[in-house]
C-alpha positions in Angstrom: 99.0 105.4 84.0 99.9 101.9 82.7 101.7 100.1 85.4 102.6 97.2 83.2 100.7 94.7 85.2 98.5 93.3 82.4 98.5 89.5 82.6 100.8 89.5 85.6 99.8 87.1 88.5 99.6 88.8 91.9 98.9 86.9 95.1 97.2 88.9 97.9 96.8 87.4 101.4 93.6 88.6 103.0 92.7 89.9 99.6 88.9 89.5 99.9 88.2 92.2 102.5 89.4 95.6 103.8 92.8 96.8 102.5 93.4 93.5 100.8 90.2 93.7 98.8 91.1 97.2 97.7 94.5 95.9 96.5 92.8 93.0 94.6 90.4 95.4 92.9 93.3 97.8 91.9 95.3 94.9 90.5 92.4 93.7 88.5 91.8 97.2 87.1 95.4 97.1 85.9 94.7 93.9 84.0 96.4 91.5 86.4 95.2 88.1 87.5 94.8 87.9 91.2 94.9 84.9 93.6 93.3 85.7 96.9 94.7 83.6 99.7 92.5 83.9 102.8 90.2 82.2 105.2 86.5 82.5 104.4 84.1 85.0 106.0 80.8 86.6 104.9 82.6 89.5 103.4 85.1 87.3 101.5 82.3 85.0 100.4 80.4 88.0 98.9 83.5 89.3 97.3 84.4 86.0 95.6 80.8 85.7 94.4 81.0 89.2 92.9 84.3 88.4 91.2 82.8 85.2 89.7 79.7 86.9 88.4 81.7 89.6 86.7 84.1 87.0 85.4 87.1 88.9 86.7 90.4 87.1 86.7 90.4 86.4 90.4 91.0 83.0 92.1 90.3 82.2 95.7 92.3 79.7 97.8 90.8 79.1 101.2 93.8 79.1 103.5 94.4 79.3 107.2 97.6 81.3 107.0 98.8 80.5 110.5 99.4 77.0 109.2 102.6 77.0 107.1 101.6 73.8 105.3 98.5 75.5 104.0 100.7 78.4 102.8 102.8 75.9 100.8 99.6 74.4 99.3 98.4 77.9 98.3 101.7 78.6 96.5 101.6 75.2 94.8 98.1 76.0 93.6 99.4 79.2 92.0 102.2 77.4 90.3 99.9 74.6 89.0 97.1 76.9 87.9 99.0 80.0 86.6 102.5 78.8 86.2 104.0 82.0 87.5 103.9 84.6 90.3 104.9 88.2 89.6 104.0 89.8 92.9 103.2 88.9 96.5 101.3 91.2 98.8 101.5 90.1 102.4 98.5 91.7 104.0 96.4 89.4 106.2 96.3 90.1 109.9 94.5 92.0 112.7 95.2 94.0 115.8 94.1 91.5 118.5 95.0 93.6 121.5 97.4 91.1 123.2 99.2 93.6 125.5 102.1 93.3 128.0 99.7 93.2 131.0 96.5 92.0 129.3 98.1 89.1 127.5 100.4 86.2 128.3 103.3 84.4 126.5 101.0 81.8 125.0 98.6 84.4 123.5 101.7 86.5 122.4 103.1 83.5 120.4 99.7 82.7 118.9 99.3 86.3 117.8 102.6 86.2 116.0 101.4 83.1 114.2 98.3 85.0 113.1 100.1 88.2 112.1 103.7 87.4 111.2 104.6 83.8 110.5 102.7 83.7 107.1 104.6 86.8 105.9 107.7 84.6 106.0 106.1 81.4 105.0 104.4 82.8 101.9 107.6 84.6 100.8 109.7 81.5 101.4 107.5 79.2 99.4 106.9 81.8 96.6 110.6 82.6 96.2 111.3 80.2 93.3 108.4 81.7 91.3 109.4 85.2 92.2 113.0 84.5 91.1 111.7 83.4 87.7 109.7 86.5 87.2 112.0 89.0 89.0 108.9 89.9 90.8 108.1 92.1 93.8 107.0 91.7 97.4 104.9 94.3 99.3 104.5 93.9 103.0 101.5 95.7 104.5 102.6 96.8 108.0 101.2 99.5 110.3 102.1 102.8 111.9 102.0 100.9 115.2 105.4 99.5 114.2 106.9 103.1 114.4 104.7 104.8 117.1 103.5 102.1 119.5 99.9 102.3 120.6 99.7 100.7 124.0 98.0 97.4 124.9 99.0 95.6 121.7 102.5 94.2 122.2 102.0 91.2 119.9 100.6 93.2 117.0 103.4 95.8 117.4 106.0 93.1 117.5 104.6 91.5 114.3 104.4 94.9 112.5 107.9 95.9 113.5 109.2 92.5 112.4 107.6 93.0 109.0 109.6 96.2 108.5 112.8 94.5 109.5 112.0 91.6 107.1 111.3 94.1 104.3 114.9 95.5 104.5 116.4 92.0 105.1 114.7 90.5 102.1 115.5 93.5 100.0 119.1 93.0 100.7 119.1 89.2 100.3 117.1 89.3 97.1 119.1 92.0 95.3 121.0 89.4 93.1 117.6 88.2 91.7 116.1 91.6 90.9 113.3 91.1 93.4 112.2 94.3 95.0 110.8 94.3 98.5 108.9 97.3 100.1 106.4 97.9 102.8 103.3 100.2 103.1 102.3 101.5 106.5 98.6 102.6 107.0 97.4 104.3 110.1 93.7 105.0 110.4 91.9 103.2 107.5 88.2 102.7 107.5 87.7 99.0 106.8 85.0 96.5 107.8 87.2 95.3 110.6 87.7 98.9 111.8 83.9 99.5 111.6 83.3 96.4 113.8 85.6 97.9 116.4 84.0 101.3 116.1 80.6 99.8 116.6 81.7 98.5 120.0 82.2 102.0 121.3 79.5 103.7 123.4 79.2 106.5 120.9 80.7 105.4 117.5 80.2 108.9 115.9 82.0 110.6 118.7 84.8 108.0 118.6 85.2 108.6 114.9 85.3 112.4 115.4 88.0 112.0 118.1 90.1 109.9 115.7 89.8 112.0 112.6 90.5 115.3 114.2 94.0 114.1 114.9 94.7 113.3 111.2 96.4 116.3 109.8 95.6 116.1 106.1 91.9 116.7 105.7 91.1 115.4 109.1 89.7 112.2 107.6 90.4 108.5 107.5 92.6 107.1 104.8 90.7 105.2 102.1 91.6 101.6 101.5 91.9 102.5 97.9 94.7 104.9 98.7 96.7 102.2 100.4 96.0 100.0 97.4 97.2 102.6 95.0 100.6 102.8 96.7 100.8 99.0 96.9 100.0 98.5 93.2 102.5 101.1 92.2 105.2 99.3 94.1 104.3 96.1 92.3 105.0 97.7 89.0 108.5 97.0 87.6 108.0 99.6 84.9 107.1 102.5 87.2 108.8 101.7 90.5 111.6 99.4 89.1 114.3 101.1 91.2 112.4 101.3 94.5 113.3 98.7 97.1 113.8 98.5 100.9 111.4 101.4 101.4 108.8 101.9 104.2 106.1 104.1 102.6 103.6 105.7 105.0 100.2 106.5 103.6 98.4 108.2 106.5 97.6 111.9 105.9 100.6 112.9 108.0 99.3 111.1 111.1 102.6 109.5 112.0 105.1 112.4 111.3 103.4 115.8 111.6 103.2 117.8 114.8 99.9 117.4 116.7 99.8 121.2 117.1 98.6 121.1 113.5 95.4 119.4 114.6 
């Protein structure tokens, strides 16, 4: 299926690892040029080196997204280097376990800076370019926004806010033809997830305990499956009348009765 993304410029925050990396690869497969906006890590460094060696159309802008000034500079780089932006995928963030009892107001606010502020900052600064292209925004949220999890108040607050912003921006940006949607993963096997799993006393048993509660196939969702939904939503030719939607890609984990598992 041709999604009409050839030569389009897509910005992906956290686009060098995990779900973001899968989104970047899917966009490149569709012929898009991708700008990865992220802090550096070993995984990101290896990814950027691979993209360079294969001469893929993929730029990297090292950015600490919790700093709004750096978000502005990243967008300015896109404008200067590419002259346009057709899609923004807000993705970067992590579940840092700042809970109601285990955290404190200071850590709560810092977590929001890490997981929420840059969603607004990137969209705010990118808006003139997105207006020109009648582009699309996809916010990667989480099932935690709908279900809660326990022990992660700050992350849940950020993810819930992302869903609210999706609908708010979809409404505000209707006159400009900018579509805004969100994708909600549940249990996705990423390098970050593996690091958490490896901290468990018995990683294999922990994995089995998780997957047996996932109704469809009793398996983790693949990052590529989240990416496929995300890239579809970026397509103005195939999802051009889809906006303000929260699309859940989780094998039925969020909505189906646990009696099924």
